[in-house]
N, C-alpha and C positions, 0 to 999 in steps of 0.2 A: 744625449743632452737634452733635459726637461721646462721646460717656465711654467712656476712656480705660483698658486694664484692663496692672496692667504689667505687663513682660516678668517670666516663671516661671523662676529656676536656670538650668538645663538651657544658656540666651540664646539663645530662639527669638525673634522677635519679637511687638511689645503683637500685640495682638487687640483693633480698632476696632469700637462697636458701633455706628449711632445711635440721633439716644435721636425716641422716638415723636415727631409731632408735634402742635403746642398745637392744641385744640380750637380751631377758632373760632367766639367766638358767632356764631348763626345772627339775621343782619339782618331784624325783622320789614317793612322798605321791600318789596320787592314787594309784602307783601300791601294794602297802601295801593290799590293801581291795581283793584281789589276793591272796596274801597269804594263809590264810587259808583253800579255794578251793582249791590253786594248792599241799599244805600240803597233803589234804581230797580224794584223783583224784591218788594223789604218793604214797601213802600207804593205798586204798583199791582199785588199778588197778595196777598198774604201776609194783604193788612187788612183787605183789600177781599172774601174764599175769609174770612174768616172772622165779619166780620161780616155775609154773610150766612147762614153756617150759625145765629146770634144770631139775626137781623130773622127768621130764617124760622118762630121759633117764639112767635112776636109778633103782634099787628094793630098793625101803621103808617101814620100817611102822617105828613106834610117834619115834623112839626111836633108827635106825641105818640106814642108808642106804649105796648105796656098783651103783657106776657106771658101765652099764652093756653098751650102747649106743644107738642103735637103735632097739634092740631087744624084747621092749614092744608096739612097733611100727609093727613087726613082727608079731607076738603072736595075736595083735586088729586086725589090717587085718586078717590074719590067721580064726578066732572066727565065729561057722557058724549062730549063729545070729546075725552075721554085717548087710549083704547083710538083710536078711529079715526087717534089724530093716531101714537102707537109707534109702529099697520102704519103707515101714509107714511113716516114718522120712516128708521125700519126699509128700505125700499125704494128709499128715496130713496137713503140709506148705498149698499145694498151696488146697487142698478143706477150711479151715477155715479162706484164708486170701481171695478166692474169695469170699465169702458168708461175709466175715465182710465189704466188698464193696460194694454190687449187694444190699444188705440189707440194710447199712448204708446210703447209698444212698436216696434209699427209705424213709427210716422212716425219715431223712436231709429233703426232701424233702414235704413229707406230715406236717414233726412241721416248717418248716418255712412257709409253705400257709395261710391261715383265717380257724383258726377250734375251737373251739370250746374248754378251757380248755391247750390247746397251755403249757400253762408252765409246768401243772403238772403232762403231758402227757409226759412231754419232763424229768422232775425230772422218775416217772414211769422207762421208757428206759434209760435212764443212772443210774437204781440205785443196781443190774445185777454188773456192777463192783468194784462197795465200798465192798461187798461181798466175804470171802476168798474162794477161791480157792477150796479147800482142804473141805472150808463145803460146796459148790456146791456138787461136790465129790461124797460127800455123800450123803445129798440129790435127787442125779439123781440118781443113786446106787440103794437106797430103791424103787423111785419112775418108774425105768425100771424094775424093777422084771416081770421076765416074769408070774406068777401065778399070786402074791398076789401086783403088783409094782399096783399105781395111770392110770397109764397111759395106760397099755395092758387094762386096766376095764373101762378104758373111750372107745378104741378102742371097746372094747365089745359091750359095745352099740347101738352099730349102725351097728354092723354085721363086726365088722374083725377082722381076726384075730392078731392079734398084736404077733409080727417074741421074737424071745429070745433077745432082747436088745444088752446083753453084753455076754453073754453065749453063740452065733453062732460064731464063726468065721469070714463069713459075714458079719456081722453088729457090730463087736466089735468094734473098730476101726474110723469109723464112723456115733456111733453113741455120743463119748464121743467126736471127733470131732460138731458137732451136738452143744453139751451144751460147750465146748466154745465160739461157734459164739454164742448160748445164751448169754455168761459171757459177749464177749468182744466186739460185734456191740454196746450195748452201749455207748461207746471210741470213735468207728470209726463215727453217725455221729453224737457230741456234735464237733466232730472235721470240719466234713462237714457241719456241720452250722455254724458252725466258717466265714467255705470257703462264705457260699453261703450271708451270711449277709455281707459279705464286698464289694461284686459286686455293683457299685456304681444306685442307687437308675435311673439314667434318661437311657439306657441300655434297664432294664428293662423297662421304656414310651414310647423308642422309638418303640421299639420292639411292644409296642403293637399301636401303632399311626399306625403300616404300617400293622396291624395286622393278624401278627405272630399269634402263635396255639401257645400251651403250649408243646408240643412235639421240633420245631422250639424251640421255648426260650430256654432248656431245654439241643439239640442239636447246638444252636452257643452259644447262651450267657453263662448260671450254665453250664457246662460239660469241655468249653474250657479255664474261669475261675478261678473254682475252680481245678486245676492241682497242687499248691501247695498242698494243701487240699489232691486230690488225692497220689496225692506219700505218702504224712508223711504216712496218714492209709496204707496205699500199704508195703513199707519199715517199719512200725512197730511192721503189723499182717502176715510181711514173719519171723521176727527180733525171732516173737514170735511162731507160728509156725514151726517153724525147733527147739527154744530149748525147746520143751513144755515137760515136765515129769511129774510138779505133781499135773497133775488132770489126766492122764491117770496112772499114778497110784493108786488113790484114788478106784477111775475105775475097773482099769484092772488088774491093778501092770501089765500087757505086754501080759495079756494071753486073752482067754482059750489057752494054751502052750504059741506061743512064738508069734501068729498073729497079734496082740497089740503093740509089741514091739516096739519101739523108738531108737532113738542112745543112748539116753540122759537116758535110762529106761534101757538099758546094758549096756552103760558104771554103774551104780546105780549097780547094780546085781553083776558087779568084784570086787567094791570097797566093798560088799555087802560079797564078797565070801575072803577077808586079799588081793586081786591079788591090791592093794593101789598104785602101778609106772603105771600095766596097765591103774585100773581105769585114773592118770591122764595123762598119752597119747591119752585113749580113749577123754578126755577131750581137750586137743590142738585139732585132730582133726575135734570133735564138731565147737574149735572155728574158725579154716581156711574153712571147711566149707560152716560154716553160711557169713563168710567175702567173702569170692570166690562168695557168690551169691549174699549174698546182697549192694554189692560195685558196681560191673560194673550195677548193675541195679540201685544205685540208681542215678550213672553218668548219664545211659541212661534216665530215665525222670531226672533228671533235664536240662538237654540240651534239651528236647522237651516243658518244659517248658520256655528256652529263645527261642528257633527258636517263639515260640508259639506269 
């Protein structure tokens, strides 16, 4: 459609100007596809989260509840095992996160190089991720038996007297952390592989032309351009370490004594004892702790990506 303008008296041709396009009404149809995910998110995340905050202020069981304010939080922070659990949680999270990042990057560099059976090795590295955590815990409990375990028997063949992995208080927590790394490093490796293969090949070709060594290529090309993958691995590994419970419970149940207790296992023991409101308050504390650590770290790491 166009709008005609009368020709001027001089006889020059008329000027036509296009009419503005009609503004189409935006259809709500695409947004309906968000509805199933929104309902699931609301039912299984939003409602339980706010319910936990409410029930942490009550003394409740499966049939009744009584509002008691902040008494549960006061009692939780007076728990004798809390300081030990908090310290162990931070140690466990730092150790598992650090080892997953370092070993995952080393394995990713190996599995993106020109080696034989590269695809098979990638599958082998990723396989432990698919295995049940409880199954891994029970299996390694047998393997780490101080007298009859396969690990100590293998060390004895080369003249090494293996420690009491899960019985000695000095080794229990770190032993579980090493098993956690064994199980989870495959996921970190896959994320790093994805980050490395997404780097344009022109960078590597230019570095080869300039005569850069493998170490220089790693520091100047791979590491800076893999920052999104590194951020993802750090955040996922740290969250998993701070929330870890199932592997620790399957292997040590927080023992010997309370030496491998983490915050999640302290909360579970309170729940087993019937202190439901107290354990709910502990879950809220754990949620706030994870948020307070992970969110600022995520903002810091993503800001470094932008700066780069």
